[in-house]
N, C-alpha and C positions, 0 to 999 in steps of 0.2 A: 725314657728308659735310661738306667744306669749302665754304662759300658766299662767293663774291666778289661784291660789289655795287658797280657803277660808277655815280656820279652825274656828269652832264655838263651843261654849258651850251655850246650850239652844239657844237663839236667838242672843247672843252676838258674834260678830266676834272677835276672839282673835289673829289671825294671818293671815297675807296676804303674800303670796309668788308670785312673778312675775319673770318669766324667759323667755329667748329666744329672738328671733328677728322675726318680722312678715314675712319678705320676700316679702313684697308688692312691694317694689322698692328698688333701690340701697341704701346702707348706706349713710346717709346724705341727702337723698331725700324721705325718707320713712315716709309718713304721719301717718301711723298707729303706728309705734314706737314713733314718735314724739308726738302724741296725748296721748299715754299711759304714756310716760315720764312726759309730762306736767301735766296731771291730777294727777298722783301719787306724784310727787315732790311738786306741789302746795299744795296738801292736807297735806303732811308731814310737810311742812314748816308752814302751818297755825296751825296745832296741836302743834308744837314745840313753836310757839309764844304764844299760849294760856297756855300751861303747858308743860314745857320741860321734865317733868318726866312721861308724859302720855304714851309715846311710846318709844321703842327702834327700831332702823332701821339699815339695812346694805344695802349699794348701791355699786354695782360694774357694770361694762360693761355688760349689758344684764341681770341684776339680781337686784331684790329689795326684801327685806323682811321687814315687819313691824310687830312688836309684840305689841299689844295694852295692856298696863299695868293698865290703869285707864279708867273706862267707866263713862262718864258723858254725860248729854244730848247733850251738844255742840260737844264733841268728837265723839259721836256715830253718830250725824247728819253729821258731815264732813266725817266720814268713809262711812256711807250709800251713801251719795252724790258721793263719789269716785266710789263705787261699781256700782251704777246706770249708771254713765257715761261710765264705762267700759262695762256694759252690752249693752248700746247703740252702742258702737263701735262694739262689738261682733255681734250684730244684722246686722250692715251694712257691716262688713268684716268678715263673718263667717269662711272663709278659713285662716284667719291670726291671729285670737285671740280666745282663748277657755277659758271659766271660769268653774271651777270645784269647787262645794261647798261640 
């Protein structure tokens, strides 16, 4: 199962930790893992293009952490969009992804 942990201060998301593999299908054919990876890496790359100092991130096989260092309207919209997409996946694949706030 993929586990997503959100750490917040007030309503601002300060840290996102994603770990594990969904187990939906074999590695290389797993649409849940591929979706999570695509959503998250696209968001990280967009934020870095806007402001390379806005986040710190660490990516390894089956693991991603994103520390949000700057909150701007655009950065927060991108993060919120990422979280909403992950919630949609959780709704469709409840046994394979879990989000904890």
